C-alpha positions in Angstrom: -0.1 0.0 -0.1 2.8 2.2 0.9 4.4 1.6 -2.4 1.5 2.5 -4.4 1.2 6.1 -2.3 5.0 6.8 -3.0 4.1 5.7 -6.6 1.3 8.0 -7.3 2.9 11.1 -5.2 5.9 10.2 -7.8 3.7 10.6 -10.9 1.6 13.7 -9.5 4.7 15.7 -9.4 6.2 14.4 -12.3 3.0 15.7 -14.2 2.8 19.0 -12.2 6.6 19.1 -13.4 5.9 18.5 -16.9 3.0 21.2 -16.9 5.2 24.1 -15.2 7.9 23.5 -17.8 5.4 23.4 -20.8 4.2 26.4 -19.6 7.7 28.4 -19.3 8.7 27.3 -22.4 5.1 28.8 -24.1 6.3 32.1 -22.0 9.7 31.7 -23.4 8.5 32.6 -27.0 9.1 35.8 -28.7 6.1 38.0 -30.0 7.0 37.3 -33.4 7.4 33.7 -33.2 3.6 33.2 -31.6 3.2 34.4 -35.6 5.4 31.9 -37.0 4.9 28.5 -39.1 2.9 27.1 -41.8 -0.6 28.8 -42.0 -4.0 28.5 -44.4 -7.0 31.0 -43.7 -10.4 31.3 -45.7 -11.3 35.4 -46.9 -14.5 37.1 -47.7 -14.7 40.7 -48.6 -15.6 43.3 -50.7 -14.0 43.6 -54.5 -14.1 46.8 -56.8 -12.7 47.0 -60.3 -12.9 50.3 -62.5 -11.5 52.6 -64.8 -10.3 51.7 -68.2 -10.4 48.0 -68.2 -14.4 48.2 -67.8 -14.6 51.1 -70.2 -15.1 53.6 -67.5 -17.6 51.2 -65.6 -17.2 50.0 -62.4 -17.9 46.0 -61.0 -18.2 45.9 -57.2 -19.2 42.9 -55.8 -18.6 39.9 -52.8 -15.3 37.9 -53.6 -14.4 34.4 -51.7 -11.3 33.1 -51.6 -8.2 31.9 -49.6 -4.6 31.4 -49.0 -1.6 29.2 -47.9 1.4 31.0 -46.5 4.4 30.5 -44.4 5.9 33.1 -42.0 9.6 33.0 -39.9 10.8 35.2 -36.8 13.4 37.2 -37.5 14.5 38.7 -33.8 11.9 39.4 -31.3 9.4 41.1 -33.3 9.6 40.7 -36.9 8.2 38.0 -39.8 9.1 37.5 -43.0 7.4 34.7 -45.4 5.2 33.8 -48.4 2.2 33.6 -49.6 -0.3 32.4 -51.9 -3.4 33.0 -52.6 -6.8 32.5 -55.0 -10.3 34.3 -54.7 -13.6 34.1 -57.0 -16.3 37.5 -57.0 -19.2 35.3 -56.4 -22.0 38.0 -57.1 -21.5 41.6 -59.1 -21.4 42.5 -62.4 -20.7 45.8 -64.2 -22.8 46.8 -67.5 -21.1 48.4 -70.6 -21.8 49.6 -73.9 -23.4 49.6 -76.7 -21.0 50.1 -78.7 -20.8 51.7 -80.9 -23.8 53.8 -79.3 -26.1 53.2 -82.1 -25.6 49.5 -81.6 -28.0 46.9 -79.4 -25.7 44.6 -77.8 -24.8 45.5 -74.4 -22.2 43.5 -72.2 -22.4 41.8 -68.6 -18.8 41.8 -66.9 -17.6 39.5 -64.1 -14.6 39.7 -62.6 -14.0 35.9 -62.4 -11.0 35.4 -60.7 -7.8 36.5 -59.2 -4.7 34.4 -57.9 -1.3 36.3 -56.6 2.2 34.9 -55.2 3.4 37.8 -52.8 5.9 38.3 -50.0 5.4 39.7 -46.8 6.8 41.5 -43.7 5.1 41.5 -40.5 5.7 43.3 -36.8 3.9 41.8 -33.7 2.8 44.2 -31.6 2.1 41.7 -28.8 2.2 37.8 -28.7 -1.8 38.2 -30.1 -1.7 41.3 -32.8 0.1 41.2 -35.9 0.4 44.1 -38.4 1.8 43.7 -41.9 2.3 44.8 -45.4 3.3 42.0 -48.4 3.8 42.8 -51.6 3.3 40.3 -55.3 2.5 39.8 -58.5 -1.4 39.2 -59.1 -3.2 37.6 -62.4 -6.8 38.3 -63.0 -9.4 37.7 -65.4 -12.4 39.4 -66.5 -15.5 37.3 -68.2 -17.6 39.1 -70.9 -21.3 38.2 -71.9 -22.9 39.7 -74.5 -26.9 40.3 -74.8 -26.7 38.8 -78.1 -25.6 35.5 -76.6 -22.5 35.5 -77.2 -19.0 35.1 -74.9 -16.6 37.9 -75.0 -13.6 36.5 -73.4 -12.3 35.3 -70.8 -9.9 38.1 -70.9 -6.7 38.5 -68.2 -3.9 40.8 -66.7 -1.4 40.7 -64.5 0.2 43.2 -62.3 1.6 44.5 -58.9 -1.0 43.6 -56.3 0.3 45.3 -52.6 -1.4 45.5 -49.8 -1.6 45.6 -45.6 -3.6 43.9 -42.6 -3.6 43.4 -39.0 -4.3 39.4 -37.3 -5.5 38.8 -34.1 -5.1 35.6 -32.5 -8.3 33.8 -31.1 -6.8 30.7 -29.6 -3.2 29.5 -29.8 -3.6 27.9 -33.3 -6.9 30.2 -35.1 -6.6 33.9 -35.9 -8.5 36.5 -37.7 -7.4 39.2 -40.0 -8.6 41.9 -42.3 -7.2 43.4 -45.0 -6.7 45.8 -48.1 -5.4 45.2 -51.6 -4.6 47.2 -54.2 -4.0 45.5 -57.8 -2.6 48.0 -60.6 -2.6 46.6 -64.2 -2.0 48.1 -67.8 -3.0 46.4 -71.1 -4.4 46.8 -74.1 -7.6 48.4 -72.5 -5.4 50.7 -70.3 -5.3 51.1 -66.5 -7.1 49.5 -63.8 -7.0 49.7 -60.1 -8.6 46.7 -58.3 -9.2 47.5 -54.6 -9.9 44.6 -52.1 -11.4 44.4 -48.8 -10.9 41.8 -47.1 -11.8 39.6 -43.7 -10.7 36.2 -43.1 -10.3 33.5 -40.4 -7.2 31.3 -40.4 -5.3 28.3 -38.8 -1.5 28.1 -38.0 -0.3 25.0 -37.5 
């Protein structure tokens, strides 16, 4: 009986020591290390295209998408990483035409999808809050449908994408984010600025 009690006491002490050690290791993590490692996220928000890409029109819609990324801690508060993402405008289109004005055919343009690859730098304000900026390349696709029943396109454009945002940890592995992105492209149609204001939720492994 006495040996059983001694074994139980020893096991309890060992478990307590392991818990204290794990807590101490967690405390020793820098703010930047709290935002390091692989991650995956889902996003939703506002997408707006305009200027010459739509012949002077404006396309505003609801965008849904996601991204995967990897970040590493540099020093106590700075992170650097890479990210790849894709999204689709699931609601919203722009109507233009007819061309020429004496014609009868009008056109509906949808911002079908966009993909991007970016580099990212972050600054951990605390172990739970990270602000970041990103820059990279994006490829945009537009689908156009005529009132005459014909499809005109798809057409694509690509250019520089920059953005900034904030991540807030909700649990040890789950975070919420808010982000603004600007994509600037130039092609045969002219100049286009595409704005995205997104929110999302992600998991860091």
